[in-house]
N, C-alpha and C positions, 0 to 999 in steps of 0.2 A: 407957543408952541411951534408951530409949521414953516416960523424964520428962525429960528433960536436951530431946532435940529439938522437942518440940513451946513449952517455954521459951523456947527461940533461935529460933524463925520467932517468937511476936508480940514478944521482944524485936525485933526485924530488921523487921517494920511496923512498930513504930511509929516506930523508926528515922528509917528509909525516908516516914513521913508527918507526920513532923517534934515529934512527944508526946514525942520524947526530945534532944530540943535537939538540935541540927546537929552532922553527922557529920563531925568533926574531922577523920579523916581525907581526904578525900574534899577541905576547906575548905584541905589540907595542901595538897596536891598542886596544886588550884589556886596557889597561890605560889607553888611552887616553879616553874610551865609560866610562870606570867606572866614572874615573873625569867630564867629562864632564855632570854628573850625577847630578852635586854638584855646579855646575853654574849656582847661578843666576838669573832669567830672566830680572833680570836690569841691569844686564851687560851685554846683547846681545844688538846691537844694527842695523838695519835692511837700509844697504846702498841701496843695487838694489831689490825691491819685489816679495822673492823667490829665490834668485839666490846668493846676496852677503851681506855680515855681517860684521860689528865688535865685536869682544866678549872682551869684562876684563879679562886679564890674573888675574889669578889667584896666580902668587907667585910673579911679579916685576910687582909692583906698578905702573899705569901711564899707562901703555905697556895693550896696545890693534894688538889683531891681525885678519888677511881678513884670510875671511870661507868663501869655497862656497860647 
């Protein structure tokens, strides 16, 4: 553990400052959030009040995703 933590700290620092390329997780999350704004309210169906939803796919007809 004492050997690994410093390695991850340096890796995180490098990624934070762009030395290791873009943070793909953040980039993908931003893409998902920007596409989410285009979803029509009628394409979201509440399953469990305030907890679980079914959302119609924007790219695959008749496919739904479960979202919490």
